[in-house]
C-alpha positions in Angstrom: -1.0 107.9 105.0 -1.0 104.1 104.9 -4.2 102.6 106.2 -2.3 100.1 108.4 0.2 102.6 109.9 0.1 102.5 113.7 -0.4 105.7 115.6 2.8 107.4 116.7 1.5 107.7 120.3 2.0 104.0 121.1 -1.6 103.2 121.6 -1.3 100.3 119.1 -4.3 101.6 117.2 -4.2 102.4 113.5 -3.5 106.1 112.8 -6.9 106.6 111.2 -8.6 105.4 114.5 -6.4 107.4 116.9 -4.7 110.7 116.3 -5.2 110.5 112.5 -1.9 112.2 111.7 1.5 111.0 110.2 4.1 110.1 112.8 6.6 112.9 111.9 4.0 115.6 111.0 3.8 119.0 112.6 0.6 117.8 114.4 2.4 114.8 115.8 5.2 116.9 117.1 2.6 119.2 118.7 0.8 116.2 120.3 4.1 115.1 121.8 4.7 118.5 123.2 1.1 118.5 124.7 1.9 115.3 126.4 5.1 116.8 127.8 3.2 119.7 129.2 0.7 117.5 130.9 3.4 115.3 132.5 5.2 118.5 133.7 2.1 119.8 135.4 1.2 116.4 136.9 4.8 115.8 138.2 5.1 119.3 139.6 2.0 119.0 141.8 2.4 115.3 142.7 4.3 116.0 145.8 3.0 119.5 146.5 0.4 120.3 149.2 -0.9 123.0 147.0 -2.8 122.1 143.9 -3.6 124.1 140.7 -6.2 126.8 141.4 -7.9 125.9 138.1 -10.6 123.3 138.7 -12.8 121.1 136.6 -16.0 122.9 135.6 -14.5 126.4 135.8 -14.7 127.9 132.4 -14.3 131.7 133.0 -11.1 131.8 130.8 -13.1 130.3 127.9 -14.4 133.8 127.4 -10.9 135.3 127.1 -9.7 136.5 123.7 -7.1 134.0 122.6 -5.5 133.0 119.3 -4.6 129.5 118.1 -2.1 128.3 115.5 -3.0 127.0 112.1 -2.1 123.4 113.0 -4.1 123.6 116.2 -7.2 124.8 114.3 -6.8 122.0 111.8 -6.4 119.4 114.5 -9.6 120.6 116.1 -11.6 120.7 112.8 -10.3 117.3 111.8 -11.6 115.9 115.2 -15.0 117.6 114.7 -15.5 116.3 111.2 -14.5 112.8 112.2 -16.4 112.4 115.4 -19.4 114.9 115.5 -22.8 114.5 113.9 -23.9 116.8 111.1 -26.4 118.5 113.4 -23.7 119.1 116.0 -21.5 120.7 113.4 -24.4 122.8 112.1 -25.0 124.0 115.7 -21.4 124.9 116.1 -21.4 126.9 112.8 -24.5 128.8 114.0 -22.7 129.8 117.2 -19.6 130.8 115.3 -21.5 133.1 113.0 -23.2 134.7 116.0 -19.8 135.1 117.7 -18.2 136.8 114.7 -21.1 139.2 114.3 -21.0 140.1 118.0 -17.2 140.5 117.9 -17.3 142.8 114.9 -19.8 145.1 116.7 -18.1 145.1 120.1 -14.4 145.1 119.0 -14.2 146.7 115.5 -10.6 147.8 116.1 -9.5 144.3 116.9 -11.5 142.9 114.0 -9.8 145.3 111.6 -6.4 144.3 113.0 -7.2 140.6 112.5 -8.0 141.3 108.9 -5.0 143.6 108.1 -2.1 142.7 110.4 0.0 139.5 110.6 1.0 139.7 114.3 -2.1 141.6 115.7 -2.2 139.7 119.0 1.2 140.9 120.1 -0.2 143.5 122.5 -3.9 143.2 123.0 -4.0 146.0 125.6 -3.4 148.6 122.9 -7.0 148.1 121.6 -9.4 150.5 123.1 -12.4 148.1 122.9 -10.6 145.9 125.5 -11.4 148.4 128.2 -9.6 148.4 131.5 -7.0 146.0 130.2 -9.5 143.1 130.2 -9.2 141.0 127.0 -12.5 139.2 127.4 -15.4 138.7 124.9 -19.1 138.8 125.6 -19.4 135.1 124.6 -17.5 132.0 125.5 -15.5 129.8 123.1 -17.9 128.1 120.7 -16.4 124.7 121.7 -17.5 125.1 125.3 -20.4 122.8 126.2 -22.6 125.0 128.3 -24.5 122.1 129.8 -21.4 120.4 131.2 -19.1 123.4 131.5 -16.4 121.4 129.8 -14.5 121.7 126.5 -16.1 119.6 123.8 -12.7 118.8 122.2 -10.8 118.6 125.5 -8.2 116.0 124.4 -7.4 118.2 121.3 -7.5 121.6 123.0 -4.8 124.1 122.1 -1.6 124.9 124.0 -3.0 128.1 125.6 -5.8 126.1 127.1 -3.4 123.5 128.6 -1.1 126.1 130.2 -3.2 129.0 131.3 -3.4 129.2 135.1 -1.6 126.0 135.7 1.9 127.1 134.5 3.9 130.2 134.0 6.5 131.7 131.7 9.8 133.1 133.0 10.0 136.5 131.3 12.7 139.1 131.8 13.3 140.5 135.3 11.3 143.7 134.6 8.2 141.9 133.2 8.4 139.2 136.0 8.0 142.0 138.6 4.8 143.5 137.0 1.7 142.4 138.9 -1.5 141.4 137.0 -4.5 139.2 137.3 -4.6 135.7 135.8 -8.4 135.4 136.2 -11.1 136.0 138.8 -9.9 133.1 140.9 -6.2 133.8 140.5 -5.8 137.5 141.4 -2.0 137.5 141.5 0.2 136.5 138.6 3.4 136.8 140.7 2.0 134.5 143.4 0.8 132.0 140.8 4.3 132.0 139.2 5.6 130.9 142.6 3.3 127.8 142.8 3.2 126.6 139.2 5.8 125.0 136.9 7.9 127.1 134.5 7.1 126.0 130.9 9.1 128.7 129.1 11.2 126.1 127.2 8.1 124.3 126.1 6.5 127.6 124.9 9.6 128.3 122.8 9.3 124.7 121.4 5.7 125.4 120.6 6.5 128.4 118.5 9.1 126.5 116.7 6.6 123.8 115.8 3.6 125.9 114.8 5.7 128.3 112.7 8.2 127.4 109.9 11.7 127.3 111.6 14.5 125.9 109.5 18.2 126.7 108.7 17.1 127.6 105.2 14.6 130.2 106.5 11.7 131.0 108.8 8.1 132.0 108.4 5.6 133.3 111.0 2.3 131.4 110.5 -0.6 133.7 111.4 -2.7 132.8 114.4 -6.4 133.4 114.6 -9.0 133.5 117.4 -10.6 130.0 117.4 -14.1 131.2 116.5 -12.7 133.4 113.7 -10.6 130.5 112.3 -13.6 128.2 112.3 -15.7 130.9 110.6 -13.0 131.6 108.0 -12.7 127.9 106.9 -16.3 127.0 107.3 -17.5 129.9 105.2 -15.3 128.7 102.3 -17.5 125.6 102.3 -20.7 127.5 102.6 -21.1 126.4 106.2 -22.0 122.9 104.9 -21.6 120.5 107.9 -21.0 117.6 105.5 -17.8 119.1 104.0 -14.4 119.0 105.7 -12.9 122.4 106.4 -9.3 121.1 106.4 -8.4 121.8 102.8 -4.7 121.2 102.9 -3.5 118.4 105.2 0.2 119.2 105.0 0.3 119.9 108.8 -1.4 116.5 109.5 -0.1 114.2 106.7 3.3 115.4 105.6 6.5 115.3 107.7 7.3 118.6 109.3 10.4 118.9 107.2 8.4 118.4 103.9 5.7 120.9 105.1 8.3 123.5 106.0 10.1 123.1 102.6 6.7 123.4 100.8 5.7 126.6 102.7 9.1 128.2 102.2 9.0 127.5 98.4 5.4 128.9 98.2 6.5 132.0 100.1 9.5 132.5 97.8 7.3 132.2 94.7 5.0 135.0 96.0 7.8 137.6 96.3 
């Protein structure tokens, strides 16, 4: 990436001082989608008497079990290693190690699935350790600032954190009719669907961006729980807070077309 390249977002800042990604990279495409989601939510509620039931300071859903894509994990880790102090990173790693240990004890079936299955998160309710259909862990996301109750990487947070509770997906007719709880403060998913914007098309676009989707072929890129992903990459550096955990920056520095071609070639060579 050229040092004087301006950030794709239009801020006028150099890329290295703003989003720190190439203008046509997978990360840049994802940032643009994030902006579209935010505008959709803002525009939807602008003229509505009702407002999103999610409110600043509520972080109950931060203890939900959720997975993030490879590029989202790398965006977050790049942010951490460029803006946090060594002590802050060391504290994060300590929390992550504790999270993984607790998760392995409390959810051994899910832990085994994470290590052995590609698409393990497809149906979380099948795991017996998530009792009563509640997919919640005993600890919050390690990026939650417990003192403020806010996300410590809020501007770089993943898609699921931007859409949960404030939007809905239009599923097939049968699934749309099944009632469920969104969270403690949103007891009816069906009622929430009626008062939030539909982001189905954006979710589809999200999957196209975070996975390899081309006319030449497609690859599903495995997602990981955020705490697990940080653990996996940090452990490869011996949990050294001075070393970056983003080893291959193709999602950040290469065009998405180049990144897709590289990953398809690599996958073909492994067959």
